[in-house]
C-alpha positions in Angstrom: -2.6 10.9 -23.8 -1.8 9.2 -20.4 1.3 11.3 -19.9 -0.6 14.5 -20.6 -3.5 13.8 -18.3 -1.8 12.0 -15.4 -1.9 14.2 -12.3 1.2 14.6 -10.2 1.6 12.5 -7.1 3.1 13.8 -3.8 6.4 12.1 -4.7 6.6 14.2 -7.9 6.9 17.3 -5.7 10.3 16.0 -4.5 12.0 17.4 -7.6 13.1 16.3 -11.0 13.0 12.6 -11.8 16.5 11.1 -11.4 17.4 7.5 -11.1 18.8 8.1 -7.6 15.6 9.7 -6.4 13.6 6.9 -7.8 15.7 4.3 -6.1 15.5 6.1 -2.8 11.7 6.4 -3.0 11.2 2.7 -4.0 13.8 1.2 -1.6 12.9 3.6 1.3 9.2 2.7 1.0 9.9 -1.0 0.9 12.0 -0.7 4.1 9.3 1.3 5.8 6.7 -1.3 5.0 9.0 -4.0 6.5 9.5 -1.9 9.6 5.8 -1.4 10.4 5.3 -5.2 9.8 7.2 -5.8 13.0 4.3 -4.2 15.0 1.9 -7.1 14.9 -1.0 -8.4 17.0 -1.8 -12.1 16.8 -5.4 -13.3 17.1 -6.0 -16.8 18.4 -8.6 -17.8 15.8 -6.7 -16.7 12.6 -3.2 -17.3 11.2 -3.3 -13.7 9.7 -1.7 -11.1 12.0 -3.0 -7.6 12.5 -0.4 -5.0 11.4 -0.1 -1.4 10.2 1.1 -2.6 6.8 -2.1 -1.9 5.0 -2.0 1.8 6.1 1.6 2.0 4.9 0.7 0.4 1.6 -2.3 2.7 1.1 -0.3 5.8 1.7 2.6 4.5 -0.5 0.3 3.8 -3.4 -1.2 7.3 -3.3 2.0 9.1 -2.6 4.3 7.3 -5.1 1.8 6.5 -7.9 1.1 3.2 -9.5 4.5 2.2 -10.9 6.7 3.4 -8.1 4.4 1.9 -5.5 4.2 -1.5 -7.3 8.0 -1.5 -7.6 8.3 -0.7 -3.8 6.0 -3.6 -3.0 7.9 -5.9 -5.3 11.1 -4.9 -3.7 9.6 -5.6 -0.2 8.4 -9.1 -1.3 11.8 -9.9 -2.8 13.5 -8.9 0.4 11.4 -11.2 2.4 11.7 -14.0 -0.2 15.5 -14.0 0.0 15.5 -14.3 3.8 15.4 -10.7 5.2 13.1 -10.6 8.3 10.7 -8.1 6.9 7.4 -9.9 7.1 5.2 -9.7 10.2 7.0 -10.6 13.4 10.3 -10.9 11.6 9.3 -13.8 9.4 10.9 -14.4 6.0 11.2 -16.9 3.2 9.3 -18.2 0.2 7.5 -20.7 2.5 5.9 -17.8 4.4 4.8 -16.2 1.1 3.1 -19.4 0.2 1.6 -19.9 3.6 -1.8 -18.8 5.0 -1.1 -15.1 5.2 1.0 -14.9 2.0 -2.0 -13.9 -0.2 -2.3 -10.7 1.8 1.3 -9.9 1.1 0.9 -10.6 -2.6 -2.3 -8.5 -2.4 -0.2 -5.4 -1.4 1.0 -5.2 -5.0 -2.4 -4.8 -6.9 -3.7 -2.7 -4.0 -0.8 -0.2 -4.1 -0.9 -0.1 -7.9 -4.7 0.6 -8.0 -4.5 3.3 -5.4 -1.6 4.9 -7.2 -3.4 4.7 -10.5 -6.4 6.5 -9.0 -4.1 9.1 -7.2 -2.6 9.8 -10.6 -6.1 10.9 -11.6 -6.5 13.2 -8.6 -8.4 10.9 -6.3 -6.0 11.7 -3.4 -7.0 15.4 -3.4 -10.2 15.1 -1.4 -11.1 12.9 1.6 -14.1 11.3 -0.1 -12.4 10.3 -3.3 -9.2 9.3 -1.4 -11.4 7.0 0.8 -13.0 5.5 -2.3 -9.5 4.8 -3.7 -8.5 3.1 -0.4 -11.7 0.9 -0.6 -10.7 -0.2 -4.1 -7.2 -1.1 -2.9 -8.4 -2.8 0.3 -10.9 -4.9 -1.7 -8.1 -6.2 -4.0 -6.0 -6.9 -0.9 -8.7 -9.0 0.7 -9.5 -10.9 -2.5 -5.9 -12.0 -2.9 -5.6 -12.8 0.8 -8.8 -14.9 1.0 -8.0 -16.8 -2.2 -4.7 -18.1 -0.7 -6.1 -18.5 2.8 -8.9 -20.7 1.4 -6.2 -23.4 0.7 -5.6 -23.7 4.5 -9.0 -22.8 6.0 -12.3 -24.6 5.6 -14.7 -22.6 3.5 -17.2 -22.1 6.3 -14.5 -20.5 8.4 -12.8 -18.4 5.8 -14.5 -15.1 6.3 -14.4 -15.4 10.1 -10.6 -16.0 9.9 -9.6 -13.8 7.0 -12.1 -10.9 6.7 -14.3 -10.1 9.6 -11.5 -9.5 12.2 -9.9 -6.9 10.0 -12.8 -4.9 8.6 -13.0 -2.3 11.4 -9.3 -1.9 11.6 -8.9 -1.4 7.9 -11.7 1.1 7.8 -9.9 3.1 10.4 -6.7 2.8 8.4 -8.4 3.9 5.2 -10.0 6.8 7.0 -6.6 7.9 8.4 -5.0 7.7 4.9 -7.9 9.5 3.3 -7.6 12.4 5.8 -3.8 12.6 5.6 -3.4 12.7 1.9 -5.5 15.8 1.1 -3.9 17.5 4.1 -0.5 16.7 2.7 -1.5 18.2 -0.6 -2.6 21.4 1.1 0.8 21.7 2.8 3.2 20.4 0.1 1.1 21.5 -2.9 1.7 25.1 -2.0 5.4 24.5 -1.8 5.3 22.8 -5.2 3.4 25.7 -6.7 6.0 28.1 -5.3 8.7 26.1 -6.9 6.9 26.1 -10.2 5.7 22.5 -10.0 2.4 22.1 -11.8 -0.3 19.5 -11.3 0.2 17.9 -14.7 3.1 16.2 -16.4 3.8 16.3 -20.1 
């Protein structure tokens, strides 16, 4: 039943599913997330940097779908864990993953999966539903981030350090993703229809 009702994602318009295409999508996305992580802003009152990573994760989840997006995030986390400088500011290593900001990195995985899951049900086709999907993903991201940050920050300072400074920025990122995705469908969806690519998979 799932295979019959799952809507196509933007990545499905790229052509037939081959192992090479899947590898390119997953690895390419993981590299892109690592690249945007290098554009960071450090705030003096929190160990968590401001980056464009959430925007990249939101778009990846919707464009790739749940399983591909989760695989891309897992690949990204593995790259950082083994020592590649893909975390914010060129950081890397298991110690960074277990540090104050590590929960947000782990939170990318459920966030991308959830957004992808909703995109597979057509939530990325309209700005309102796309924004709602981003809200779900962002909520999961913050829950994971705050849970780990709570190990390092006193409870009465937790929200001021791990939530409040990022709310406005994340709302803007979610709004941008929610506007871009339906627009991409209008452009690429017509191309897919011309090529005989339907909205459903069997």
